[in-house]
VOVO-247755 format. One record per residue (C-alpha): residue number from 1; residue in three letters; x, y, z. Coordinates in Angstrom, 2 decimals, padded with zeros to 5 digits. Example, Ala and Ser with C-alpha at 12.3 -4.5 7.8 and 13.67 -1.06 7.14 Angstrom:
k: 1	r: ALA	X: 012.30	Y: -004.50	Z: 007.80
k: 2	r: SER	X: 013.67	Y: -001.06	Z: 007.14
// end
This chain:
k: 1	r: MET	X: 014.25	Y: -005.15	Z: -000.88
k: 2	r: ARG	X: 011.20	Y: -006.70	Z: 000.74
k: 3	r: LYS	X: 010.47	Y: -005.35	Z: 004.07
k: 4	r: LYS	X: 009.07	Y: -007.64	Z: 006.81
k: 5	r: PRO	X: 005.65	Y: -006.57	Z: 008.06
k: 6	r: ARG	X: 005.47	Y: -005.35	Z: 011.60
k: 7	r: GLU	X: 002.82	Y: -007.88	Z: 012.26
k: 8	r: LYS	X: 000.95	Y: -010.58	Z: 010.31
k: 9	r: PRO	X: -001.07	Y: -008.93	Z: 007.52
k: 10	r: PRO	X: -004.76	Y: -008.59	Z: 008.62
k: 11	r: LYS	X: -007.22	Y: -010.84	Z: 007.03
k: 12	r: THR	X: -008.80	Y: -009.28	Z: 003.98
k: 13	r: ARG	X: -011.98	Y: -009.57	Z: 001.99
k: 14	r: TRP	X: -010.11	Y: -010.86	Z: -001.05
k: 15	r: SER	X: -009.18	Y: -014.46	Z: -001.44
k: 16	r: LYS	X: -005.51	Y: -015.53	Z: -001.40
k: 17	r: ALA	X: -005.92	Y: -016.78	Z: -005.00
k: 18	r: ARG	X: -006.96	Y: -013.19	Z: -006.11
k: 19	r: LEU	X: -004.10	Y: -011.56	Z: -004.18
k: 20	r: GLU	X: -001.47	Y: -014.10	Z: -005.64
k: 21	r: ASP	X: -002.81	Y: -013.21	Z: -009.13
k: 22	r: LEU	X: -002.33	Y: -009.51	Z: -008.47
k: 23	r: ILE	X: 001.18	Y: -010.22	Z: -007.18
k: 24	r: GLY	X: 001.94	Y: -012.25	Z: -010.35
k: 25	r: ARG	X: 000.79	Y: -009.12	Z: -012.46
k: 26	r: ALA	X: 002.75	Y: -006.62	Z: -010.37
k: 27	r: VAL	X: 006.06	Y: -008.53	Z: -010.56
k: 28	r: ALA	X: 005.69	Y: -010.22	Z: -013.86
k: 29	r: ASP	X: 008.53	Y: -008.44	Z: -015.71
k: 30	r: ALA	X: 010.84	Y: -007.97	Z: -012.70
k: 31	r: ALA	X: 014.28	Y: -009.46	Z: -012.57
k: 32	r: ASP	X: 015.04	Y: -008.92	Z: -008.75
k: 33	r: ASP	X: 013.44	Y: -007.74	Z: -005.56
k: 34	r: GLU	X: 014.07	Y: -004.13	Z: -006.43
k: 35	r: GLU	X: 012.19	Y: -004.40	Z: -009.73
k: 36	r: GLU	X: 009.38	Y: -006.24	Z: -007.98
k: 37	r: GLN	X: 009.08	Y: -003.30	Z: -005.43
k: 38	r: LEU	X: 008.98	Y: -000.81	Z: -008.36
k: 39	r: GLY	X: 006.35	Y: -003.14	Z: -010.12
k: 40	r: PHE	X: 004.20	Y: -002.97	Z: -007.02
k: 41	r: PHE	X: 004.62	Y: 000.83	Z: -006.67
k: 42	r: THR	X: 003.55	Y: 001.30	Z: -010.28
k: 43	r: ALA	X: 000.62	Y: -001.10	Z: -009.89
k: 44	r: LEU	X: -000.59	Y: 000.61	Z: -006.71
k: 45	r: GLU	X: -000.21	Y: 004.16	Z: -008.45
k: 46	r: ASP	X: -002.16	Y: 002.79	Z: -011.41
k: 47	r: HIS	X: -005.08	Y: 001.15	Z: -009.44
k: 48	r: LEU	X: -005.58	Y: 002.95	Z: -006.29
k: 49	r: LYS	X: -008.19	Y: 005.78	Z: -006.38
k: 50	r: PHE	X: -006.74	Y: 008.97	Z: -004.59
k: 51	r: PRO	X: -007.53	Y: 010.70	Z: -002.53
k: 52	r: PHE	X: -009.20	Y: 008.48	Z: 000.10
k: 53	r: LYS	X: -009.82	Y: 008.99	Z: 003.77
k: 54	r: THR	X: -008.75	Y: 006.74	Z: 006.62
k: 55	r: THR	X: -008.03	Y: 007.15	Z: 010.27
k: 56	r: LEU	X: -004.55	Y: 007.50	Z: 011.87
k: 57	r: GLN	X: -004.11	Y: 007.76	Z: 015.72
k: 58	r: GLY	X: -007.88	Y: 008.63	Z: 016.07
k: 59	r: ALA	X: -007.78	Y: 011.49	Z: 013.40
k: 60	r: GLU	X: -009.23	Y: 011.38	Z: 010.01
k: 61	r: VAL	X: -006.63	Y: 011.93	Z: 007.22
k: 62	r: SER	X: -006.80	Y: 012.05	Z: 003.36
k: 63	r: VAL	X: -004.39	Y: 009.80	Z: 001.61
k: 64	r: GLN	X: -003.05	Y: 011.97	Z: -001.23
k: 65	r: GLY	X: -000.81	Y: 009.50	Z: -002.98
k: 66	r: LEU	X: 002.32	Y: 007.24	Z: -002.62
k: 67	r: GLU	X: 006.14	Y: 007.53	Z: -002.72
k: 68	r: VAL	X: 009.07	Y: 005.55	Z: -002.08
k: 69	r: ASP	X: 010.94	Y: 006.87	Z: 000.95
k: 70	r: PRO	X: 014.89	Y: 006.92	Z: 001.29
k: 71	r: SER	X: 014.92	Y: 003.44	Z: 002.74
k: 72	r: ASP	X: 012.98	Y: 002.05	Z: -000.43
k: 73	r: GLU	X: 009.74	Y: 001.55	Z: 001.53
k: 74	r: ILE	X: 006.53	Y: 002.43	Z: -000.08
k: 75	r: VAL	X: 004.66	Y: 005.05	Z: 001.97
k: 76	r: ALA	X: 001.28	Y: 006.77	Z: 001.92
k: 77	r: LEU	X: 001.24	Y: 010.57	Z: 001.87
k: 78	r: CYS	X: -001.45	Y: 011.47	Z: 004.57
k: 79	r: LEU	X: -002.84	Y: 014.90	Z: 005.04
k: 80	r: ARG	X: -004.73	Y: 016.07	Z: 008.08
k: 81	r: ASP	X: -007.31	Y: 018.99	Z: 007.53
k: 82	r: ARG	X: -005.27	Y: 021.64	Z: 009.31
k: 83	r: ASP	X: -001.78	Y: 020.52	Z: 008.14
k: 84	r: ARG	X: -000.10	Y: 021.89	Z: 005.13
k: 85	r: GLN	X: 002.45	Y: 019.03	Z: 004.81
k: 86	r: ALA	X: 001.69	Y: 015.38	Z: 004.24
k: 87	r: GLN	X: 002.80	Y: 012.78	Z: 006.69
k: 88	r: ALA	X: 004.48	Y: 009.71	Z: 005.15
k: 89	r: VAL	X: 003.08	Y: 006.38	Z: 006.67
k: 90	r: PRO	X: 004.48	Y: 003.08	Z: 005.68
k: 91	r: LEU	X: 001.82	Y: 001.42	Z: 003.48
k: 92	r: LEU	X: 002.22	Y: -001.83	Z: 005.61
k: 93	r: ASP	X: 000.89	Y: 000.29	Z: 008.63
k: 94	r: LEU	X: -001.90	Y: 002.21	Z: 006.87
k: 95	r: PRO	X: -005.33	Y: 001.13	Z: 008.09
k: 96	r: PHE	X: -007.91	Y: 000.11	Z: 005.65
k: 97	r: PRO	X: -010.75	Y: 002.47	Z: 005.77
k: 98	r: LYS	X: -014.46	Y: 001.21	Z: 005.64
k: 99	r: PRO	X: -015.31	Y: 000.83	Z: 002.87
k: 100	r: PRO	X: -011.98	Y: 000.52	Z: 001.31
k: 101	r: PRO	X: -011.01	Y: 002.74	Z: -001.68
k: 102	r: LYS	X: -011.20	Y: 001.54	Z: -005.19
k: 103	r: GLY	X: -008.01	Y: -000.51	Z: -005.85
k: 104	r: ALA	X: -007.44	Y: -001.60	Z: -002.17
k: 105	r: GLU	X: -007.04	Y: -005.13	Z: -003.10
k: 106	r: TRP	X: -003.47	Y: -004.01	Z: -004.51
k: 107	r: ILE	X: -002.62	Y: -002.82	Z: -001.03
k: 108	r: ALA	X: -003.61	Y: -006.32	Z: 000.32
k: 109	r: ALA	X: -001.64	Y: -008.02	Z: -002.40
k: 110	r: TYR	X: 001.43	Y: -005.93	Z: -001.48
k: 111	r: ARG	X: 001.13	Y: -006.88	Z: 002.11
k: 112	r: LEU	X: 000.87	Y: -010.48	Z: 001.27
k: 113	r: TRP	X: 003.97	Y: -010.26	Z: -001.08
k: 114	r: VAL	X: 005.97	Y: -008.55	Z: 001.56
k: 115	r: SER	X: 004.98	Y: -011.18	Z: 004.21
k: 116	r: GLU	X: 006.07	Y: -014.15	Z: 001.96
// end
């Protein structure tokens, strides 16, 4: 179920040991990749503070939440000020805002998990 990232995950401000600890917490009770993905989705939903702002293609967007798309990829639901419908952006492609939102280390852990 793991999707390969489009490029190597960016360096983060969190240590690899910290991210591996979060990975262990997210997938602790999982029996297979599908359950691991669900564990990550649940952990991200529980720990990320929504909404938060970031920039996509030069425009500021508000990340309203997450969902799993039909291809079983976790996507961020991003809303531009003038749009009424959210755009789904793969979480692997979502740029980290500065400063990152509360719980952003879970995104970094998810990216590390996918890349392994």
